[in-house]
N, C-alpha and C positions, 0 to 999 in steps of 0.2 A: 497461383502465387502472385501473378501480376494484376489481379483484379481487386487490389486494395481500394477501399472506399476513401482513403486518405492519400494526400499528396506526400510521398515520402520525403521530399525536399523541405517541405514546410512543417512536417510532423514534429520533429525534435524541438524546434524553437517554439512552436505552438504549445506543445506539452509542457515545456519548461515555464512558459508565461502563464498558462492556465493554472498549473499547480502553484506557482508563486502567488497568483491572484487569490488563492484561497487563504493566504495569510491576511490579506486585506478583509476578506469576509470574516475571518476569525476576529480581527480587531473590532469590526463593526458590531458583530454579535456580542462580543465581549463588552463593548460600550453600552449596548442596550440591556445586557443582563447584569452589569455591574461586576463582571468577572474579567480579571487580567489573564489573557490567554497564556502568558509566559510566567505566571506566578510560580508554577510547579516545575519549571525548567531550570535546573541548576546542575553544575558539574559534580559528578561523584564517581570515584572509581568503581564502587560496587555497582552503580547504575550502568556503567559501561560494560562491566563483566556480565551482569544479568542480561543486558541487551545482546551481547555477542553469543552467549549460551542460549538465550530465548529464540535466536534466529534458527538454530539447528533443527528443532522439531518441525518448524514450518517448511524449511527447505527439503527436509526428508520426506515430508508429505507431498510437496511439489514433485519430487522425483518419483515417489510411489504412484502418483496419479498419471505420470508419463507411461506407466505400465499397463494402465486400465484400458480396455477396449470397448467399454459401454458407449453407446451412441451419444449420451449426454456429455460424457467426458471428451469424446472425440470432437464434439461440436465446439466446446470451449477451446480446445487445443487448436482446432482449425481457425477459429476466429482470431485467437492471439497471433497465430503464425501469419495469417493473411493481413492483419492490420498493423501489428508491431514489427513483424519480420522485415518487410521491405524498407522500413525506416531505420531500425536498430542496426541492421547489418552494414549500413554505410558508416557507422561511427566507431571510434576508438572506445576501448573499455573506459577510459577516463571520462568520456562524454556520458557514458551510461551511468557511471558513478555519480556524476553531477545531477543527472535527471532523477535517479533514485533518491539522492539526498534531499533535493528540493521537494519531491513527492512525500518522502517520510516526514520531513520537518512540517510542511504546510498541512498535510492532512492530519497529523497528530496534533498540531496546534489547534486546528479547527475542531476535530472530533473528541479528542481526549483532553485538550486544554480549555475548551469552552462548552461544547454541547453536552459531554458527559457530566461534568460538574453542575451545569445548569439544570439538567434533568434530574440529577441526584438530589439537588436542593429542593426540588419540587415534588418528586415522586419517591425519594428514598434511594439508597445505594444500589440495591439489586435492580429495581425497575429502571433506574437511570442508566445502569450499565447495559441492560438489555435493550432498552428503548433507543439509546444513542447508537447502539450498533446495529439494530435493525435499519435505522437511517443510513448508517455507513454501508450496510449491505445493499440497500436500495440504490444508492448512487454508483455502485459497482455492478448492478444487475444486468449483465449482458445476456444471461439465460437464468431460468429459475434455480438451477443447481448452483450457478455462480453466485447468485444472491444468497443462498444458504451458506456456501463456503465463505463468502466475504463477511457475512454476519458472524459466523463462528470465529473467523480470524480476528475480527474487530472485538469480540468479547475477550479473546486471548490478549489482545493488546491492551484492552481496558483493564484486565486483571494484572497485567504486567506493570501498569502504572503504579500499583501499590505494593509490588513485590518487595519483600525485605522490611515491610512496615513503614517505609518512608515514601510518600507519594513524590514521584519524580518523573516528569515527562520525558526525560532523556532516555530512559529504558525503552519505551515503545517507539520513540523516534529512531533509535539505533536498530531495533528489530525490524521495523518497517523498511528502513533505508537499506539495510543489508539484505533483507529478503528480496526486495525489488531488484537490487543490483544483481544478485545471484540469479534470479529468475530472468532478468534481461540478458545476462551472458548466456544462460542455457538456451533461450529462445534464439538469440543471435547464432549461436552454434548450430542449432538444428536447421535454421533457415539457410545458413551457408552450406551445410551438408546436403540439403535438398537441391540447392542451386547447382552444386557439382554433379549430383546424380542426374539432373535433367539436362546437362550439357553434353 
């Protein structure tokens, strides 16, 4: 548990800064492509509701994967525990919420606010959805299985963009942020439990 490749003291701030920087990337790509990254981001009670409800299947899948004992799933679990655990367990749940919110907003503005519509305009709706989320999977590819899982989750988020017939970036932002927050809490809890066992 103590062989983390990251410095736990620096990880939280670095993660927040890195994720926030993705908004700048989105703005630059949006300028290059003529797409406003925030054009489809607007307040809607239905988008909030869809976002909250849309988080449930993803988190249930996360909990289900916790029960799997295949080597590929264990490898992912071990990686997350050894890299995120040492940093996350030092922080209050409110800090984790802030990190999750920054990640959810920045990644959705980049991938669903710019890249997906950019690819849709060039390749069509289906190809744009799949292509943009293969890219989403690639930037999360810590293992081949994680690449596949991240790609599928990205497609889920891309479909959530248009749920209810009204394209609204707020829905995938909420799903992404809430899912990350719940996953962070679960990882922190597991890491703390392991620390207690090892003492």
